[in-house]
matplotlib code that plots the C-alpha trace (Angstrom):
import matplotlib.pyplot as plt

x = [91.9, 94.7, 92.5, 89.9, 92.7, 94.0, 90.5, 90.0, 93.3, 92.5, 89.1, 90.6, 93.2, 90.5, 88.4, 91.5, 92.1, 88.4, 88.3, 91.4, 89.9, 86.6, 88.4, 90.0, 88.6, 87.4, 90.6, 92.7, 90.9, 91.5, 95.2, 95.4, 93.9, 96.4, 99.3, 98.1, 98.0, 101.5, 102.8, 101.4, 104.3, 102.4, 102.5, 106.3, 106.1, 103.4, 105.4, 108.5, 106.7, 105.1, 108.5, 110.1, 107.2, 107.4, 111.1, 110.8, 108.0, 109.8, 113.2, 111.4, 109.6, 112.8, 114.7, 112.0, 112.3, 108.7, 107.6, 108.3, 106.2, 109.1, 112.4, 115.7, 116.6, 112.9, 112.3, 108.6, 109.3, 111.7, 109.1, 106.4, 108.7, 110.0, 106.4, 105.4, 108.3, 107.3, 103.7, 104.8, 107.1, 104.1, 101.9, 104.4, 104.8, 101.0, 100.4, 103.3, 102.1, 98.6, 100.1, 102.3, 99.1, 97.9, 101.3, 101.2, 97.7, 99.1, 102.1, 99.8, 97.6, 100.7, 102.0, 98.6, 98.5, 102.0, 101.2, 98.0, 99.9, 102.6, 99.9, 98.2, 101.5, 102.4, 99.0, 99.3, 102.7, 101.4, 98.5, 100.8, 103.1, 100.1, 98.8, 102.3, 102.4, 98.9, 99.4, 100.5, 101.9, 104.5, 107.4, 107.3, 110.3, 111.1, 111.5, 112.9, 112.7, 109.0, 108.4, 110.0, 108.1, 104.8, 105.1, 104.0, 106.5, 106.5, 105.5, 106.7, 110.2, 110.2, 109.1, 112.0, 114.5, 113.3, 113.6, 117.2, 118.1, 116.6, 118.6, 121.9, 121.5]
y = [1.5, 3.7, 6.8, 4.9, 3.9, 7.4, 8.8, 6.2, 7.1, 10.8, 10.3, 8.2, 10.9, 13.6, 11.5, 11.0, 14.8, 15.4, 12.9, 14.4, 17.8, 16.6, 14.8, 18.1, 19.8, 23.4, 24.3, 22.6, 24.5, 27.7, 26.9, 26.1, 29.5, 31.3, 29.3, 30.2, 33.9, 33.7, 31.8, 34.5, 36.5, 39.7, 39.0, 39.2, 42.6, 43.8, 42.5, 44.2, 47.5, 47.2, 46.6, 49.6, 51.9, 50.6, 51.4, 54.7, 56.0, 55.0, 56.5, 59.7, 60.1, 59.5, 62.0, 64.6, 63.8, 62.7, 59.5, 56.6, 53.5, 51.2, 53.0, 51.5, 48.6, 47.9, 45.4, 45.3, 44.6, 41.9, 40.2, 40.4, 39.0, 36.2, 35.3, 35.5, 33.2, 30.6, 30.7, 30.4, 27.4, 25.7, 26.4, 24.9, 21.8, 21.4, 21.9, 19.6, 16.9, 17.0, 17.1, 14.1, 12.1, 13.0, 12.1, 8.7, 8.0, 8.9, 6.7, 3.8, 4.4, 4.5, 1.3, -0.5, 0.6, -0.6, -4.0, -4.2, -3.2, -5.8, -8.5, -7.4, -7.3, -10.8, -12.0, -10.5, -12.0, -15.3, -15.2, -14.2, -17.1, -19.4, -18.1, -18.6, -22.2, -23.0, -21.4, -24.2, -21.6, -20.5, -22.8, -23.8, -22.7, -22.1, -18.4, -18.3, -14.5, -14.5, -17.3, -15.2, -12.1, -13.9, -14.5, -11.5, -10.0, -11.3, -8.2, -9.6, -10.1, -6.6, -5.1, -6.9, -5.7, -2.1, -2.5, -3.8, -0.9, 1.5, 0.0, 0.2, 3.9]
z = [43.7, 45.1, 45.3, 47.4, 49.9, 50.1, 50.8, 53.5, 55.1, 54.8, 56.4, 59.2, 59.9, 59.9, 62.3, 64.5, 64.6, 65.3, 68.1, 69.6, 69.5, 71.1, 73.9, 75.0, 78.0, 78.1, 79.9, 77.2, 74.5, 76.4, 76.8, 73.0, 72.2, 74.5, 73.0, 69.5, 70.5, 72.1, 69.0, 66.6, 65.0, 65.6, 69.4, 69.4, 67.7, 70.1, 73.1, 71.9, 71.4, 74.8, 76.4, 74.6, 75.6, 79.3, 79.5, 77.6, 79.8, 83.0, 81.8, 80.6, 83.9, 85.9, 83.7, 84.3, 88.1, 88.2, 90.0, 87.7, 88.5, 87.7, 87.7, 86.5, 86.9, 86.2, 88.9, 88.2, 84.5, 85.5, 87.7, 85.0, 82.3, 84.6, 85.5, 81.9, 80.9, 83.5, 82.3, 78.6, 79.5, 81.2, 78.2, 75.9, 78.0, 78.4, 74.7, 73.7, 76.0, 74.4, 70.8, 71.7, 72.3, 68.8, 67.4, 69.2, 67.7, 64.3, 64.7, 65.8, 62.7, 60.4, 62.0, 61.5, 57.9, 57.3, 58.8, 56.7, 53.6, 54.3, 54.6, 51.4, 49.5, 50.7, 49.7, 46.2, 45.7, 46.9, 44.4, 41.5, 42.4, 42.6, 39.3, 37.7, 38.9, 37.7, 34.3, 31.9, 29.4, 32.0, 32.9, 36.5, 38.5, 42.2, 43.1, 46.6, 46.8, 45.8, 48.3, 51.0, 50.0, 50.0, 53.8, 55.9, 58.3, 61.8, 63.7, 67.0, 65.5, 64.0, 67.3, 69.1, 66.5, 67.0, 70.8, 70.4, 68.1, 70.6, 73.5, 71.5, 70.8]

ax = plt.figure().add_subplot(projection="3d")
ax.plot(x, y, z, "-o")
ax.set_aspect("equal")
plt.show()
């Protein structure tokens, strides 16, 4: 029984990811690819090598008293890196915003599963208690804890408690 539930949840999560990917525009897919390239560890190495070569070429040309395209203090390099930093910051924000939507969907799914599990567990405990009361071989007694556990959680009260905790912190 547990494996069937896990497969269902796994399939639901996969469908959630697929729907999230399909909802993305062409521009979002392009930005995701650019972000993936910029986040690739090899890109950091490639960028570092490019910067070293840029500086070395310009310093060498200046030392040889030839025309250096970007002599020290490398104003062109500074402009390029500043612009690049701005673009990367925007890419990060855009990607993070999109990923936050997926995280919100996952959180909602987890919450719904937790509520469903709470209701199922309450029902199971209620059925076990009913079975215990109906079985003449078992002495009948009152179990206050089982009675409490057989009642599903009040989601409105739980939500209000979460809000109060969020306001306090």
